[in-house]
PyMOL commands that place a pseudoatom at each C-alpha (Angstrom):
pseudoatom trace, name=CA, resn=MET, resi=1, chain=A, elem=C, hetatm=0, pos=[94.694, 89.555, 132.944]
pseudoatom trace, name=CA, resn=ALA, resi=2, chain=A, elem=C, hetatm=0, pos=[95.560, 86.619, 130.722]
pseudoatom trace, name=CA, resn=PHE, resi=3, chain=A, elem=C, hetatm=0, pos=[93.124, 84.822, 128.455]
pseudoatom trace, name=CA, resn=ARG, resi=4, chain=A, elem=C, hetatm=0, pos=[93.366, 81.599, 126.506]
pseudoatom trace, name=CA, resn=ILE, resi=5, chain=A, elem=C, hetatm=0, pos=[91.745, 80.496, 123.273]
pseudoatom trace, name=CA, resn=ALA, resi=6, chain=A, elem=C, hetatm=0, pos=[88.574, 78.581, 124.044]
pseudoatom trace, name=CA, resn=ARG, resi=7, chain=A, elem=C, hetatm=0, pos=[87.534, 78.148, 120.409]
pseudoatom trace, name=CA, resn=HIS, resi=8, chain=A, elem=C, hetatm=0, pos=[88.941, 79.052, 117.003]
pseudoatom trace, name=CA, resn=ASP, resi=9, chain=A, elem=C, hetatm=0, pos=[86.724, 77.184, 114.545]
pseudoatom trace, name=CA, resn=THR, resi=10, chain=A, elem=C, hetatm=0, pos=[86.501, 79.859, 111.883]
pseudoatom trace, name=CA, resn=SER, resi=11, chain=A, elem=C, hetatm=0, pos=[89.570, 81.523, 110.531]
pseudoatom trace, name=CA, resn=ASP, resi=12, chain=A, elem=C, hetatm=0, pos=[88.633, 85.072, 111.462]
pseudoatom trace, name=CA, resn=VAL, resi=13, chain=A, elem=C, hetatm=0, pos=[86.833, 84.687, 114.814]
pseudoatom trace, name=CA, resn=VAL, resi=14, chain=A, elem=C, hetatm=0, pos=[88.379, 83.599, 118.089]
pseudoatom trace, name=CA, resn=GLN, resi=15, chain=A, elem=C, hetatm=0, pos=[86.548, 82.912, 121.341]
pseudoatom trace, name=CA, resn=LEU, resi=16, chain=A, elem=C, hetatm=0, pos=[88.521, 83.576, 124.487]
pseudoatom trace, name=CA, resn=SER, resi=17, chain=A, elem=C, hetatm=0, pos=[88.337, 81.815, 127.847]
pseudoatom trace, name=CA, resn=ASP, resi=18, chain=A, elem=C, hetatm=0, pos=[86.066, 84.562, 129.235]
pseudoatom trace, name=CA, resn=GLY, resi=19, chain=A, elem=C, hetatm=0, pos=[83.508, 83.885, 126.471]
pseudoatom trace, name=CA, resn=SER, resi=20, chain=A, elem=C, hetatm=0, pos=[84.262, 87.026, 124.446]
pseudoatom trace, name=CA, resn=ARG, resi=21, chain=A, elem=C, hetatm=0, pos=[84.404, 86.583, 120.674]
pseudoatom trace, name=CA, resn=LEU, resi=22, chain=A, elem=C, hetatm=0, pos=[86.670, 88.744, 118.548]
pseudoatom trace, name=CA, resn=ARG, resi=23, chain=A, elem=C, hetatm=0, pos=[87.038, 89.178, 114.788]
pseudoatom trace, name=CA, resn=ILE, resi=24, chain=A, elem=C, hetatm=0, pos=[90.664, 89.083, 113.629]
pseudoatom trace, name=CA, resn=TRP, resi=25, chain=A, elem=C, hetatm=0, pos=[92.016, 91.517, 111.040]
pseudoatom trace, name=CA, resn=PRO, resi=26, chain=A, elem=C, hetatm=0, pos=[92.341, 89.441, 107.805]
pseudoatom trace, name=CA, resn=ALA, resi=27, chain=A, elem=C, hetatm=0, pos=[96.070, 90.106, 107.365]
pseudoatom trace, name=CA, resn=ASP, resi=28, chain=A, elem=C, hetatm=0, pos=[96.695, 88.841, 110.929]
pseudoatom trace, name=CA, resn=VAL, resi=29, chain=A, elem=C, hetatm=0, pos=[94.829, 85.512, 110.721]
pseudoatom trace, name=CA, resn=ALA, resi=30, chain=A, elem=C, hetatm=0, pos=[97.998, 83.561, 109.854]
pseudoatom trace, name=CA, resn=THR, resi=31, chain=A, elem=C, hetatm=0, pos=[99.542, 84.650, 113.164]
pseudoatom trace, name=CA, resn=THR, resi=32, chain=A, elem=C, hetatm=0, pos=[96.651, 83.207, 115.171]
pseudoatom trace, name=CA, resn=LEU, resi=33, chain=A, elem=C, hetatm=0, pos=[97.031, 79.866, 113.426]
pseudoatom trace, name=CA, resn=GLN, resi=34, chain=A, elem=C, hetatm=0, pos=[100.370, 79.546, 115.268]
pseudoatom trace, name=CA, resn=TRP, resi=35, chain=A, elem=C, hetatm=0, pos=[98.655, 79.936, 118.638]
pseudoatom trace, name=CA, resn=PHE, resi=36, chain=A, elem=C, hetatm=0, pos=[97.399, 77.030, 120.762]
pseudoatom trace, name=CA, resn=HIS, resi=37, chain=A, elem=C, hetatm=0, pos=[94.674, 76.649, 123.400]
pseudoatom trace, name=CA, resn=THR, resi=38, chain=A, elem=C, hetatm=0, pos=[97.446, 76.975, 125.989]
pseudoatom trace, name=CA, resn=THR, resi=39, chain=A, elem=C, hetatm=0, pos=[98.697, 80.285, 124.581]
pseudoatom trace, name=CA, resn=GLU, resi=40, chain=A, elem=C, hetatm=0, pos=[98.288, 83.078, 127.114]
pseudoatom trace, name=CA, resn=LEU, resi=41, chain=A, elem=C, hetatm=0, pos=[96.905, 86.250, 125.559]
pseudoatom trace, name=CA, resn=GLU, resi=42, chain=A, elem=C, hetatm=0, pos=[96.309, 89.775, 126.734]
pseudoatom trace, name=CA, resn=ILE, resi=43, chain=A, elem=C, hetatm=0, pos=[93.885, 92.275, 125.239]
pseudoatom trace, name=CA, resn=GLU, resi=44, chain=A, elem=C, hetatm=0, pos=[95.210, 95.801, 124.812]
pseudoatom trace, name=CA, resn=PRO, resi=45, chain=A, elem=C, hetatm=0, pos=[93.329, 98.822, 123.477]
pseudoatom trace, name=CA, resn=ILE, resi=46, chain=A, elem=C, hetatm=0, pos=[94.855, 100.631, 120.498]
pseudoatom trace, name=CA, resn=GLN, resi=47, chain=A, elem=C, hetatm=0, pos=[94.315, 103.924, 118.737]
pseudoatom trace, name=CA, resn=ASP, resi=48, chain=A, elem=C, hetatm=0, pos=[93.516, 102.884, 115.203]
pseudoatom trace, name=CA, resn=GLY, resi=49, chain=A, elem=C, hetatm=0, pos=[91.098, 103.942, 112.495]
pseudoatom trace, name=CA, resn=PHE, resi=50, chain=A, elem=C, hetatm=0, pos=[89.150, 100.683, 112.513]
pseudoatom trace, name=CA, resn=CYS, resi=51, chain=A, elem=C, hetatm=0, pos=[90.694, 98.248, 115.040]
pseudoatom trace, name=CA, resn=SER, resi=52, chain=A, elem=C, hetatm=0, pos=[89.669, 98.575, 118.678]
pseudoatom trace, name=CA, resn=ASN, resi=53, chain=A, elem=C, hetatm=0, pos=[92.164, 96.260, 120.364]
pseudoatom trace, name=CA, resn=VAL, resi=54, chain=A, elem=C, hetatm=0, pos=[95.065, 93.905, 119.847]
pseudoatom trace, name=CA, resn=LEU, resi=55, chain=A, elem=C, hetatm=0, pos=[95.524, 90.409, 121.204]
pseudoatom trace, name=CA, resn=VAL, resi=56, chain=A, elem=C, hetatm=0, pos=[99.090, 89.940, 122.419]
pseudoatom trace, name=CA, resn=ASN, resi=57, chain=A, elem=C, hetatm=0, pos=[100.723, 86.545, 122.856]
pseudoatom trace, name=CA, resn=ARG, resi=58, chain=A, elem=C, hetatm=0, pos=[102.564, 86.699, 126.189]
pseudoatom trace, name=CA, resn=ALA, resi=59, chain=A, elem=C, hetatm=0, pos=[105.191, 84.159, 125.102]
pseudoatom trace, name=CA, resn=ASP, resi=60, chain=A, elem=C, hetatm=0, pos=[106.469, 85.768, 121.906]
pseudoatom trace, name=CA, resn=ALA, resi=61, chain=A, elem=C, hetatm=0, pos=[104.776, 89.211, 121.876]
pseudoatom trace, name=CA, resn=SER, resi=62, chain=A, elem=C, hetatm=0, pos=[103.089, 88.509, 118.528]
pseudoatom trace, name=CA, resn=ARG, resi=63, chain=A, elem=C, hetatm=0, pos=[100.062, 90.741, 118.032]
pseudoatom trace, name=CA, resn=VAL, resi=64, chain=A, elem=C, hetatm=0, pos=[96.841, 90.605, 116.049]
pseudoatom trace, name=CA, resn=ARG, resi=65, chain=A, elem=C, hetatm=0, pos=[94.341, 93.393, 115.528]
pseudoatom trace, name=CA, resn=VAL, resi=66, chain=A, elem=C, hetatm=0, pos=[90.747, 92.651, 116.515]
pseudoatom trace, name=CA, resn=ILE, resi=67, chain=A, elem=C, hetatm=0, pos=[87.239, 94.055, 116.790]
pseudoatom trace, name=CA, resn=ASP, resi=68, chain=A, elem=C, hetatm=0, pos=[84.090, 92.705, 118.405]
pseudoatom trace, name=CA, resn=GLU, resi=69, chain=A, elem=C, hetatm=0, pos=[82.731, 89.690, 116.518]
pseudoatom trace, name=CA, resn=ARG, resi=70, chain=A, elem=C, hetatm=0, pos=[79.444, 91.459, 115.772]
pseudoatom trace, name=CA, resn=SER, resi=71, chain=A, elem=C, hetatm=0, pos=[81.292, 94.206, 113.895]
pseudoatom trace, name=CA, resn=SER, resi=72, chain=A, elem=C, hetatm=0, pos=[82.584, 93.933, 110.366]
pseudoatom trace, name=CA, resn=TRP, resi=73, chain=A, elem=C, hetatm=0, pos=[85.697, 95.278, 108.735]
pseudoatom trace, name=CA, resn=PRO, resi=74, chain=A, elem=C, hetatm=0, pos=[85.461, 98.182, 106.276]
pseudoatom trace, name=CA, resn=SER, resi=75, chain=A, elem=C, hetatm=0, pos=[85.956, 96.410, 102.940]
pseudoatom trace, name=CA, resn=GLU, resi=76, chain=A, elem=C, hetatm=0, pos=[88.041, 99.159, 101.331]
pseudoatom trace, name=CA, resn=GLN, resi=77, chain=A, elem=C, hetatm=0, pos=[90.612, 99.124, 104.150]
pseudoatom trace, name=CA, resn=VAL, resi=78, chain=A, elem=C, hetatm=0, pos=[90.767, 95.306, 104.073]
pseudoatom trace, name=CA, resn=GLN, resi=79, chain=A, elem=C, hetatm=0, pos=[91.375, 95.269, 100.334]
pseudoatom trace, name=CA, resn=ARG, resi=80, chain=A, elem=C, hetatm=0, pos=[94.033, 97.961, 100.593]
pseudoatom trace, name=CA, resn=SER, resi=81, chain=A, elem=C, hetatm=0, pos=[95.762, 96.169, 103.507]
pseudoatom trace, name=CA, resn=LEU, resi=82, chain=A, elem=C, hetatm=0, pos=[95.836, 92.890, 101.607]
pseudoatom trace, name=CA, resn=GLY, resi=83, chain=A, elem=C, hetatm=0, pos=[97.022, 94.556, 98.396]
pseudoatom trace, name=CA, resn=LEU, resi=84, chain=A, elem=C, hetatm=0, pos=[93.834, 93.694, 96.525]
pseudoatom trace, name=CA, resn=THR, resi=85, chain=A, elem=C, hetatm=0, pos=[93.116, 97.147, 95.149]
pseudoatom trace, name=CA, resn=LYS, resi=86, chain=A, elem=C, hetatm=0, pos=[94.818, 98.711, 92.189]
pseudoatom trace, name=CA, resn=ARG, resi=87, chain=A, elem=C, hetatm=0, pos=[96.312, 102.112, 92.667]
pseudoatom trace, name=CA, resn=ARG, resi=88, chain=A, elem=C, hetatm=0, pos=[95.172, 104.785, 90.296]
pseudoatom trace, name=CA, resn=ARG, resi=89, chain=A, elem=C, hetatm=0, pos=[97.738, 106.555, 88.203]
pseudoatom trace, name=CA, resn=THR, resi=90, chain=A, elem=C, hetatm=0, pos=[97.467, 110.309, 88.177]
for i in range(1, 90): cmd.bond("trace and resi %d" % i, "trace and resi %d" % (i + 1))
show_as sticks, trace
zoom trace
């Protein structure tokens, strides 16, 4: 089933044509900024430590990791993914 973007007012939350609202993984937000209201998307489940699904653009197969809007990302994983944490020397 294909969905379209109904609303994308905030950078990290997207509302789809079925009314569902998803929070986008911070490192993937730039990808969604290339999508339009006409972009056809599919939701696919994934096996991941903290992401539940991916949104897939049918046209170019670009993918973004998402969770339900009411959930929040684990801050340590976000910082590590974005390269914001310093690695300890041992």
